[in-house]
C-alpha positions as a LaTeX table, in Angstrom:
\begin{tabular}{lrrr}
\hline
Residue & $x$ (\AA) & $y$ (\AA) & $z$ (\AA) \\
\hline
Unk1 & $-9.44$ & $-19.62$ & $-50.83$ \\
Unk2 & $-10.48$ & $-16.98$ & $-53.30$ \\
Unk3 & $-9.03$ & $-13.53$ & $-52.65$ \\
Unk4 & $-12.44$ & $-12.18$ & $-53.68$ \\
Unk5 & $-14.15$ & $-14.07$ & $-50.84$ \\
Unk6 & $-15.89$ & $-11.26$ & $-48.90$ \\
Unk7 & $-15.50$ & $-13.11$ & $-45.61$ \\
Unk8 & $-11.69$ & $-12.98$ & $-45.78$ \\
Unk9 & $-11.06$ & $-10.02$ & $-48.08$ \\
Unk10 & $-8.69$ & $-7.67$ & $-46.31$ \\
Unk11 & $-7.65$ & $-10.24$ & $-43.69$ \\
Unk12 & $-4.08$ & $-11.47$ & $-43.38$ \\
Unk13 & $-4.73$ & $-15.24$ & $-43.61$ \\
Unk14 & $-2.51$ & $-18.28$ & $-44.16$ \\
Unk15 & $-2.99$ & $-22.02$ & $-44.60$ \\
Unk16 & $-0.85$ & $-23.73$ & $-41.98$ \\
Unk17 & 0.30 & $-27.14$ & $-40.85$ \\
Unk18 & $-0.64$ & $-30.44$ & $-42.40$ \\
Unk19 & $-2.26$ & $-29.15$ & $-45.59$ \\
Unk20 & 0.92 & $-27.24$ & $-46.51$ \\
Unk21 & 3.16 & $-30.15$ & $-45.53$ \\
Unk22 & 1.21 & $-32.71$ & $-47.54$ \\
Unk23 & 1.02 & $-30.45$ & $-50.59$ \\
Unk24 & 4.79 & $-30.01$ & $-50.51$ \\
Unk25 & 5.20 & $-33.79$ & $-50.21$ \\
Unk26 & 2.77 & $-34.21$ & $-53.12$ \\
Unk27 & 0.44 & $-36.26$ & $-50.96$ \\
Unk28 & $-3.34$ & $-35.96$ & $-50.72$ \\
Unk29 & $-4.15$ & $-33.13$ & $-48.32$ \\
Unk30 & $-6.87$ & $-33.37$ & $-45.72$ \\
Unk31 & $-8.75$ & $-30.51$ & $-44.13$ \\
Unk32 & $-7.13$ & $-27.08$ & $-44.35$ \\
Unk33 & $-6.47$ & $-25.07$ & $-41.19$ \\
Unk34 & $-6.10$ & $-21.31$ & $-41.40$ \\
Unk35 & $-4.37$ & $-18.75$ & $-39.20$ \\
Unk36 & $-5.55$ & $-15.15$ & $-39.14$ \\
Unk37 & $-3.01$ & $-12.50$ & $-38.19$ \\
Unk38 & $-3.89$ & $-9.09$ & $-36.80$ \\
Unk39 & $-7.64$ & $-9.60$ & $-36.25$ \\
Unk40 & $-9.85$ & $-9.62$ & $-33.18$ \\
Unk41 & $-12.71$ & $-11.98$ & $-32.29$ \\
Unk42 & $-15.17$ & $-9.14$ & $-32.76$ \\
Unk43 & $-13.90$ & $-8.48$ & $-36.28$ \\
Unk44 & $-14.21$ & $-12.18$ & $-37.17$ \\
Unk45 & $-17.78$ & $-12.38$ & $-35.92$ \\
Unk46 & $-18.68$ & $-9.18$ & $-37.77$ \\
Unk47 & $-17.62$ & $-10.95$ & $-40.98$ \\
Unk48 & $-19.97$ & $-13.84$ & $-40.29$ \\
Unk49 & $-17.45$ & $-16.30$ & $-38.85$ \\
Unk50 & $-18.93$ & $-18.69$ & $-36.28$ \\
Unk51 & $-16.98$ & $-18.94$ & $-32.97$ \\
Unk52 & $-16.33$ & $-22.54$ & $-31.86$ \\
Unk53 & $-13.09$ & $-22.32$ & $-29.89$ \\
Unk54 & $-12.91$ & $-23.15$ & $-26.21$ \\
Unk55 & $-9.47$ & $-22.27$ & $-24.85$ \\
Unk56 & $-8.64$ & $-19.86$ & $-27.69$ \\
Unk57 & $-10.55$ & $-18.18$ & $-30.53$ \\
Unk58 & $-11.33$ & $-20.53$ & $-33.41$ \\
Unk59 & $-13.98$ & $-19.73$ & $-36.01$ \\
Unk60 & $-15.77$ & $-21.57$ & $-38.79$ \\
Unk61 & $-15.93$ & $-19.89$ & $-42.18$ \\
Unk62 & $-19.57$ & $-18.91$ & $-42.82$ \\
Unk63 & $-19.67$ & $-20.80$ & $-46.12$ \\
Unk64 & $-16.88$ & $-23.42$ & $-46.31$ \\
Unk65 & $-16.94$ & $-24.28$ & $-42.55$ \\
Unk66 & $-13.14$ & $-24.49$ & $-42.57$ \\
Unk67 & $-11.43$ & $-23.56$ & $-39.30$ \\
Unk68 & $-9.79$ & $-20.16$ & $-38.90$ \\
Unk69 & $-7.80$ & $-19.58$ & $-35.69$ \\
Unk70 & $-6.38$ & $-16.28$ & $-34.53$ \\
Unk71 & $-2.60$ & $-16.29$ & $-34.34$ \\
Unk72 & $-1.58$ & $-17.11$ & $-30.79$ \\
Unk73 & 1.27 & $-17.67$ & $-28.39$ \\
Unk74 & 1.13 & $-19.94$ & $-25.36$ \\
Unk75 & 2.67 & $-20.16$ & $-21.93$ \\
Unk76 & 2.90 & $-23.24$ & $-19.71$ \\
Unk77 & 0.64 & $-22.84$ & $-16.68$ \\
Unk78 & $-0.06$ & $-26.40$ & $-15.51$ \\
Unk79 & 0.47 & $-30.08$ & $-16.27$ \\
Unk80 & $-0.70$ & $-31.87$ & $-19.37$ \\
Unk81 & $-1.68$ & $-30.67$ & $-22.80$ \\
Unk82 & $-4.39$ & $-28.44$ & $-21.35$ \\
Unk83 & $-1.98$ & $-26.72$ & $-18.98$ \\
Unk84 & $-1.42$ & $-23.65$ & $-21.15$ \\
Unk85 & $-2.44$ & $-20.02$ & $-21.13$ \\
Unk86 & $-2.99$ & $-18.58$ & $-24.60$ \\
Unk87 & $-2.55$ & $-15.03$ & $-25.86$ \\
Unk88 & $-4.35$ & $-14.10$ & $-29.08$ \\
Unk89 & $-3.86$ & $-10.35$ & $-29.29$ \\
Unk90 & $-3.86$ & $-8.70$ & $-32.70$ \\
Unk91 & $-0.13$ & $-8.00$ & $-32.22$ \\
Unk92 & 0.81 & $-11.72$ & $-32.39$ \\
Unk93 & 2.81 & $-12.35$ & $-35.57$ \\
Unk94 & 2.58 & $-15.35$ & $-37.87$ \\
Unk95 & 6.17 & $-16.30$ & $-37.00$ \\
Unk96 & 5.33 & $-16.30$ & $-33.28$ \\
Unk97 & 2.37 & $-18.58$ & $-33.97$ \\
Unk98 & 4.49 & $-20.98$ & $-36.03$ \\
Unk99 & 7.18 & $-21.12$ & $-33.34$ \\
Unk100 & 4.72 & $-22.65$ & $-30.86$ \\
Unk101 & 4.03 & $-25.68$ & $-33.08$ \\
Unk102 & 5.35 & $-29.20$ & $-32.51$ \\
Unk103 & 7.47 & $-30.23$ & $-35.51$ \\
Unk104 & 9.22 & $-28.08$ & $-38.09$ \\
Unk105 & 7.44 & $-29.82$ & $-40.97$ \\
Unk106 & 4.13 & $-28.73$ & $-39.40$ \\
Unk107 & 5.28 & $-25.13$ & $-38.94$ \\
Unk108 & 5.12 & $-23.94$ & $-42.54$ \\
Unk109 & 2.47 & $-21.47$ & $-43.73$ \\
Unk110 & 1.27 & $-20.51$ & $-47.19$ \\
Unk111 & $-0.24$ & $-17.11$ & $-48.00$ \\
Unk112 & $-3.13$ & $-16.80$ & $-50.43$ \\
Unk113 & $-0.66$ & $-15.56$ & $-53.05$ \\
Unk114 & 1.36 & $-18.80$ & $-52.75$ \\
Unk115 & 4.20 & $-17.34$ & $-50.70$ \\
Unk116 & 5.64 & $-19.77$ & $-48.13$ \\
Unk117 & 6.60 & $-18.67$ & $-44.63$ \\
Unk118 & 9.09 & $-21.04$ & $-42.97$ \\
Unk119 & 10.78 & $-19.57$ & $-39.89$ \\
Unk120 & 11.62 & $-22.96$ & $-38.34$ \\
Unk121 & 13.41 & $-24.77$ & $-41.15$ \\
Unk122 & 10.53 & $-27.05$ & $-42.10$ \\
Unk123 & 11.35 & $-26.97$ & $-45.81$ \\
Unk124 & 14.88 & $-28.16$ & $-45.11$ \\
Unk125 & 13.60 & $-31.00$ & $-42.91$ \\
Unk126 & 11.05 & $-32.02$ & $-45.53$ \\
Unk127 & 13.86 & $-32.20$ & $-48.06$ \\
Unk128 & 16.13 & $-34.15$ & $-45.69$ \\
Unk129 & 13.23 & $-36.29$ & $-44.37$ \\
Unk130 & 13.75 & $-35.44$ & $-40.71$ \\
Unk131 & 11.22 & $-35.15$ & $-37.90$ \\
Unk132 & 12.52 & $-32.34$ & $-35.67$ \\
Unk133 & 10.97 & $-30.37$ & $-32.82$ \\
Unk134 & 10.43 & $-26.65$ & $-33.25$ \\
Unk135 & 11.70 & $-25.58$ & $-29.84$ \\
Unk136 & 12.26 & $-26.46$ & $-26.19$ \\
Unk137 & 8.52 & $-26.07$ & $-25.58$ \\
Unk138 & 8.24 & $-29.57$ & $-27.07$ \\
Unk139 & 8.82 & $-30.90$ & $-23.53$ \\
Unk140 & 5.83 & $-29.00$ & $-22.16$ \\
Unk141 & 3.08 & $-30.85$ & $-24.02$ \\
Unk142 & 2.91 & $-34.67$ & $-23.78$ \\
Unk143 & 0.61 & $-34.87$ & $-26.82$ \\
Unk144 & 3.59 & $-33.77$ & $-28.90$ \\
Unk145 & 5.34 & $-37.01$ & $-28.03$ \\
Unk146 & 2.34 & $-39.01$ & $-29.26$ \\
Unk147 & 2.23 & $-36.93$ & $-32.43$ \\
Unk148 & 5.96 & $-37.42$ & $-33.02$ \\
Unk149 & 5.46 & $-41.19$ & $-32.81$ \\
Unk150 & 2.42 & $-41.04$ & $-35.09$ \\
Unk151 & 4.25 & $-38.99$ & $-37.73$ \\
Unk152 & 7.13 & $-41.46$ & $-37.56$ \\
Unk153 & 4.59 & $-44.14$ & $-38.49$ \\
Unk154 & 3.00 & $-42.04$ & $-41.20$ \\
Unk155 & 6.36 & $-41.11$ & $-42.75$ \\
Unk156 & 8.47 & $-44.25$ & $-42.24$ \\
Unk157 & 11.23 & $-42.93$ & $-44.50$ \\
Unk158 & 11.78 & $-39.95$ & $-42.16$ \\
Unk159 & 14.31 & $-40.18$ & $-39.33$ \\
Unk160 & 13.70 & $-38.68$ & $-35.91$ \\
Unk161 & 16.35 & $-36.12$ & $-34.98$ \\
Unk162 & 18.52 & $-37.26$ & $-32.08$ \\
Unk163 & 17.91 & $-34.07$ & $-30.14$ \\
Unk164 & 14.14 & $-34.52$ & $-30.58$ \\
Unk165 & 14.31 & $-38.05$ & $-29.17$ \\
Unk166 & 16.29 & $-36.66$ & $-26.23$ \\
Unk167 & 13.63 & $-34.03$ & $-25.53$ \\
Unk168 & 10.96 & $-36.72$ & $-25.76$ \\
Unk169 & 12.80 & $-38.75$ & $-23.13$ \\
Unk170 & 12.95 & $-35.67$ & $-20.91$ \\
Unk171 & 9.20 & $-35.30$ & $-21.31$ \\
Unk172 & 8.78 & $-38.85$ & $-20.01$ \\
Unk173 & 11.32 & $-38.53$ & $-17.21$ \\
Unk174 & 9.73 & $-35.32$ & $-15.94$ \\
Unk175 & 6.42 & $-37.13$ & $-15.47$ \\
Unk176 & 4.67 & $-34.80$ & $-17.90$ \\
Unk177 & 3.59 & $-37.81$ & $-20.00$ \\
Unk178 & 1.54 & $-39.09$ & $-17.06$ \\
Unk179 & $-0.84$ & $-36.16$ & $-17.51$ \\
Unk180 & $-2.11$ & $-37.52$ & $-20.84$ \\
Unk181 & $-5.86$ & $-38.15$ & $-20.82$ \\
Unk182 & $-7.05$ & $-41.55$ & $-22.15$ \\
Unk183 & $-9.22$ & $-40.09$ & $-24.89$ \\
Unk184 & $-6.30$ & $-38.22$ & $-26.41$ \\
Unk185 & $-4.08$ & $-41.30$ & $-26.20$ \\
Unk186 & $-6.68$ & $-43.33$ & $-28.10$ \\
Unk187 & $-7.15$ & $-40.58$ & $-30.68$ \\
Unk188 & $-3.45$ & $-40.62$ & $-31.55$ \\
Unk189 & $-3.12$ & $-44.42$ & $-31.35$ \\
Unk190 & $-6.08$ & $-44.85$ & $-33.71$ \\
Unk191 & $-4.53$ & $-42.45$ & $-36.22$ \\
Unk192 & $-1.17$ & $-44.18$ & $-35.91$ \\
Unk193 & $-2.67$ & $-47.61$ & $-36.52$ \\
Unk194 & $-4.09$ & $-46.39$ & $-39.84$ \\
Unk195 & $-0.70$ & $-45.25$ & $-41.20$ \\
Unk196 & 1.68 & $-46.98$ & $-43.61$ \\
Unk197 & 3.95 & $-48.38$ & $-40.88$ \\
Unk198 & 1.84 & $-48.57$ & $-37.69$ \\
Unk199 & 4.47 & $-50.48$ & $-35.75$ \\
Unk200 & 6.88 & $-47.58$ & $-35.90$ \\
Unk201 & 4.63 & $-45.52$ & $-33.65$ \\
Unk202 & 5.08 & $-48.02$ & $-30.83$ \\
Unk203 & 8.78 & $-48.42$ & $-31.55$ \\
Unk204 & 9.32 & $-44.67$ & $-31.10$ \\
Unk205 & 7.19 & $-44.63$ & $-27.95$ \\
Unk206 & 9.31 & $-47.50$ & $-26.61$ \\
Unk207 & 12.54 & $-45.70$ & $-27.54$ \\
Unk208 & 11.50 & $-42.70$ & $-25.48$ \\
Unk209 & 10.29 & $-44.75$ & $-22.51$ \\
Unk210 & 6.72 & $-43.55$ & $-23.03$ \\
Unk211 & 5.17 & $-46.87$ & $-24.07$ \\
Unk212 & 5.56 & $-48.42$ & $-20.63$ \\
Unk213 & 4.00 & $-45.34$ & $-19.03$ \\
Unk214 & 1.14 & $-44.72$ & $-21.45$ \\
Unk215 & 0.22 & $-48.33$ & $-22.34$ \\
Unk216 & 1.84 & $-50.43$ & $-19.57$ \\
Unk217 & $-0.18$ & $-53.58$ & $-20.33$ \\
Unk218 & 0.87 & $-53.71$ & $-23.99$ \\
Unk219 & 3.28 & $-56.47$ & $-24.97$ \\
Unk220 & 5.02 & $-55.20$ & $-28.10$ \\
Unk221 & 7.69 & $-56.87$ & $-30.21$ \\
Unk222 & 9.09 & $-56.51$ & $-33.72$ \\
Unk223 & 6.91 & $-59.30$ & $-35.13$ \\
Unk224 & 3.82 & $-57.28$ & $-34.24$ \\
Unk225 & 5.14 & $-54.37$ & $-36.28$ \\
Unk226 & 5.59 & $-56.70$ & $-39.26$ \\
Unk227 & 2.03 & $-58.00$ & $-38.85$ \\
Unk228 & 0.70 & $-54.45$ & $-38.67$ \\
Unk229 & 2.56 & $-53.58$ & $-41.87$ \\
Unk230 & 0.82 & $-56.51$ & $-43.58$ \\
Unk231 & $-2.50$ & $-55.27$ & $-42.20$ \\
Unk232 & $-1.90$ & $-51.92$ & $-43.89$ \\
Unk233 & $-0.93$ & $-53.58$ & $-47.17$ \\
Unk234 & $-4.20$ & $-55.54$ & $-47.04$ \\
Unk235 & $-6.21$ & $-52.46$ & $-46.04$ \\
Unk236 & $-7.59$ & $-53.89$ & $-42.80$ \\
Unk237 & $-9.91$ & $-51.66$ & $-40.73$ \\
Unk238 & $-9.01$ & $-50.05$ & $-37.41$ \\
Unk239 & $-10.54$ & $-52.70$ & $-35.14$ \\
Unk240 & $-8.56$ & $-55.45$ & $-36.85$ \\
Unk241 & $-5.32$ & $-53.49$ & $-36.59$ \\
Unk242 & $-5.91$ & $-52.84$ & $-32.91$ \\
Unk243 & $-6.55$ & $-56.55$ & $-32.38$ \\
Unk244 & $-3.25$ & $-57.37$ & $-34.11$ \\
Unk245 & $-1.46$ & $-54.82$ & $-31.92$ \\
Unk246 & $-2.86$ & $-56.55$ & $-28.80$ \\
Unk247 & $-2.59$ & $-60.18$ & $-29.85$ \\
Unk248 & 0.32 & $-60.88$ & $-27.48$ \\
Unk249 & $-1.20$ & $-58.84$ & $-24.66$ \\
Unk250 & $-3.03$ & $-61.05$ & $-22.19$ \\
Unk251 & $-4.40$ & $-58.01$ & $-20.37$ \\
Unk252 & $-5.87$ & $-56.48$ & $-23.53$ \\
Unk253 & $-9.12$ & $-55.79$ & $-21.68$ \\
Unk254 & $-7.33$ & $-53.68$ & $-19.10$ \\
Unk255 & $-5.40$ & $-51.88$ & $-21.83$ \\
Unk256 & $-8.58$ & $-51.15$ & $-23.80$ \\
Unk257 & $-10.19$ & $-49.76$ & $-20.66$ \\
Unk258 & $-7.13$ & $-47.64$ & $-19.86$ \\
Unk259 & $-7.02$ & $-45.89$ & $-23.24$ \\
Unk260 & $-10.81$ & $-45.90$ & $-23.80$ \\
Unk261 & $-10.65$ & $-48.05$ & $-26.93$ \\
Unk262 & $-14.11$ & $-48.40$ & $-28.53$ \\
Unk263 & $-15.98$ & $-51.60$ & $-27.66$ \\
Unk264 & $-15.67$ & $-52.91$ & $-31.23$ \\
Unk265 & $-11.86$ & $-52.65$ & $-31.01$ \\
Unk266 & $-11.72$ & $-54.14$ & $-27.51$ \\
Unk267 & $-13.90$ & $-57.10$ & $-28.55$ \\
Unk268 & $-11.81$ & $-57.78$ & $-31.65$ \\
Unk269 & $-8.67$ & $-57.86$ & $-29.51$ \\
Unk270 & $-10.14$ & $-60.51$ & $-27.20$ \\
Unk271 & $-11.59$ & $-62.60$ & $-30.03$ \\
Unk272 & $-8.42$ & $-62.56$ & $-32.11$ \\
Unk273 & $-6.50$ & $-64.06$ & $-29.20$ \\
Unk274 & $-9.20$ & $-66.73$ & $-28.91$ \\
Unk275 & $-9.02$ & $-67.49$ & $-32.62$ \\
Unk276 & $-5.23$ & $-67.66$ & $-32.72$ \\
Unk277 & $-5.28$ & $-70.09$ & $-29.81$ \\
Unk278 & $-7.69$ & $-72.43$ & $-31.58$ \\
Unk279 & $-6.63$ & $-72.34$ & $-35.23$ \\
Unk280 & $-5.02$ & $-75.78$ & $-35.09$ \\
Unk281 & $-7.95$ & $-77.52$ & $-33.41$ \\
Unk282 & $-8.36$ & $-80.98$ & $-34.93$ \\
Unk283 & $-11.92$ & $-82.00$ & $-34.18$ \\
Unk284 & $-15.49$ & $-80.82$ & $-34.71$ \\
Unk285 & $-16.13$ & $-80.24$ & $-30.99$ \\
Unk286 & $-13.20$ & $-77.85$ & $-30.67$ \\
Unk287 & $-14.06$ & $-76.10$ & $-33.91$ \\
Unk288 & $-17.70$ & $-75.57$ & $-32.91$ \\
Unk289 & $-16.70$ & $-74.22$ & $-29.50$ \\
Unk290 & $-14.36$ & $-71.72$ & $-31.14$ \\
Unk291 & $-16.95$ & $-70.69$ & $-33.72$ \\
Unk292 & $-19.53$ & $-70.19$ & $-30.97$ \\
Unk293 & $-17.11$ & $-68.03$ & $-28.98$ \\
Unk294 & $-16.62$ & $-65.90$ & $-32.08$ \\
Unk295 & $-20.42$ & $-65.61$ & $-32.46$ \\
Unk296 & $-20.39$ & $-66.62$ & $-36.12$ \\
Unk297 & $-24.16$ & $-67.09$ & $-36.19$ \\
Unk298 & $-24.88$ & $-63.45$ & $-35.45$ \\
Unk299 & $-21.70$ & $-61.80$ & $-36.74$ \\
Unk300 & $-20.27$ & $-63.74$ & $-39.69$ \\
Unk301 & $-18.69$ & $-60.65$ & $-41.23$ \\
Unk302 & $-16.73$ & $-59.99$ & $-38.06$ \\
Unk303 & $-15.44$ & $-63.57$ & $-38.14$ \\
Unk304 & $-14.19$ & $-63.06$ & $-41.68$ \\
Unk305 & $-12.37$ & $-59.93$ & $-40.49$ \\
Unk306 & $-10.85$ & $-61.99$ & $-37.67$ \\
Unk307 & $-9.58$ & $-64.49$ & $-40.22$ \\
Unk308 & $-8.01$ & $-61.69$ & $-42.25$ \\
Unk309 & $-6.35$ & $-60.30$ & $-39.12$ \\
Unk310 & $-5.04$ & $-63.72$ & $-38.08$ \\
Unk311 & $-3.58$ & $-64.22$ & $-41.56$ \\
Unk312 & $-1.40$ & $-61.16$ & $-41.00$ \\
Unk313 & 0.11 & $-62.89$ & $-37.97$ \\
Unk314 & 0.49 & $-66.54$ & $-38.91$ \\
Unk315 & $-0.07$ & $-68.81$ & $-41.93$ \\
Unk316 & $-3.13$ & $-71.09$ & $-41.68$ \\
Unk317 & $-5.94$ & $-72.46$ & $-43.82$ \\
Unk318 & $-8.39$ & $-69.55$ & $-43.71$ \\
Unk319 & $-10.56$ & $-71.10$ & $-46.42$ \\
Unk320 & $-11.12$ & $-74.17$ & $-44.23$ \\
Unk321 & $-12.35$ & $-72.00$ & $-41.37$ \\
Unk322 & $-14.64$ & $-70.08$ & $-43.67$ \\
Unk323 & $-16.07$ & $-73.39$ & $-44.89$ \\
Unk324 & $-16.62$ & $-74.48$ & $-41.27$ \\
Unk325 & $-18.42$ & $-71.26$ & $-40.52$ \\
Unk326 & $-20.69$ & $-71.75$ & $-43.52$ \\
Unk327 & $-21.40$ & $-75.34$ & $-42.47$ \\
Unk328 & $-22.53$ & $-74.24$ & $-39.02$ \\
Unk329 & $-24.62$ & $-71.43$ & $-40.43$ \\
Unk330 & $-26.26$ & $-73.74$ & $-42.96$ \\
Unk331 & $-28.01$ & $-75.73$ & $-40.26$ \\
Unk332 & $-31.70$ & $-74.75$ & $-40.24$ \\
Unk333 & $-32.37$ & $-74.25$ & $-36.55$ \\
Unk334 & $-35.97$ & $-73.24$ & $-37.20$ \\
Unk335 & $-36.77$ & $-76.43$ & $-39.05$ \\
Unk336 & $-35.15$ & $-78.52$ & $-36.32$ \\
Unk337 & $-37.12$ & $-76.68$ & $-33.64$ \\
Unk338 & $-40.42$ & $-77.28$ & $-35.43$ \\
Unk339 & $-39.69$ & $-81.00$ & $-35.66$ \\
Unk340 & $-38.64$ & $-81.33$ & $-32.01$ \\
Unk341 & $-41.42$ & $-82.58$ & $-29.74$ \\
Unk342 & $-39.58$ & $-81.78$ & $-26.49$ \\
Unk343 & $-38.97$ & $-78.02$ & $-26.53$ \\
Unk344 & $-36.32$ & $-78.27$ & $-23.82$ \\
Unk345 & $-34.20$ & $-80.41$ & $-26.13$ \\
Unk346 & $-34.09$ & $-77.89$ & $-28.99$ \\
Unk347 & $-30.70$ & $-76.29$ & $-28.11$ \\
Unk348 & $-29.03$ & $-79.69$ & $-27.74$ \\
Unk349 & $-30.52$ & $-81.05$ & $-30.96$ \\
Unk350 & $-29.53$ & $-77.94$ & $-32.91$ \\
Unk351 & $-25.99$ & $-78.11$ & $-31.56$ \\
Unk352 & $-25.78$ & $-81.79$ & $-32.44$ \\
Unk353 & $-26.80$ & $-80.93$ & $-36.01$ \\
Unk354 & $-24.08$ & $-78.31$ & $-36.20$ \\
Unk355 & $-21.55$ & $-80.82$ & $-34.86$ \\
Unk356 & $-22.62$ & $-83.30$ & $-37.50$ \\
Unk357 & $-22.20$ & $-80.68$ & $-40.24$ \\
Unk358 & $-18.70$ & $-79.90$ & $-38.96$ \\
Unk359 & $-17.74$ & $-83.55$ & $-38.48$ \\
Unk360 & $-18.17$ & $-84.10$ & $-42.19$ \\
Unk361 & $-15.36$ & $-81.62$ & $-42.76$ \\
Unk362 & $-12.80$ & $-83.24$ & $-40.45$ \\
\hline
\end{tabular}
């Protein structure tokens, strides 16, 4: 932000949260979030800011479109992460705003002149590599438990403070975690799966007792965490990582429905289980059936992604399966159809040709 920017000139503004944390950790920073202290909604709109907030005043900068929120405090007024009443008066201080945040490392602000404001000890915890709650209000918002687990996955060399784990368990025992909405669960799970150590998210959720409440169908064990770590090392996409997470979960369809996983992710989870169950098939008939179930004729790229995901879980001859896929796809169904006098026999004749192509490989 330039201090000569007319939209913010004269405002008391600070970058807060993740952008400050990541800069201090010398990691690539994402979007910047700003807090404005001492202003009113009317003053923000008069400067050209565009109001977009629902529960509390948030504005988009007229030029950069970055988010600027008025400093706020909050009070618990109901269950779940939406059960809060916010106060955004111009008398709310920056320190009060920072004290309502989830973790100390996310409660650091930087003024335009570079000055850091750290009322919660975030700098100390960054140095000591500790994930610690800001205050007792941690137990009021179940999303904070999901975020704690996600940050544990993102920063695998950080420990979770014992007292923070205890508060997380209280959040579960109180039933507050049951108020989580599926869309928010998926949002956090998806982010966690794309971290350096995805398995740690589910380990922390299990430690707190939340995993059985939030994702009761999920069968999770240490080997899945190791497979997910390999998936990150090999830069697999989200759908493949979700499939790896669910590969021991027979009720993956019910789980996907519960947390509103996108259809692409849900399908990959089902197909990966199919593939893993048929990798050792020893004949052309079994191989063709498996390839048909994986829809290799219409979606060959997805099958290649399935092979990459399976390779994170178990050793097998992926090249052989790729060759089998190519053999099936090389059969010219159109030419066979044109040469077939009995139209009703076309599907059977085409399938027989594909079997013959595969048989040559076994």
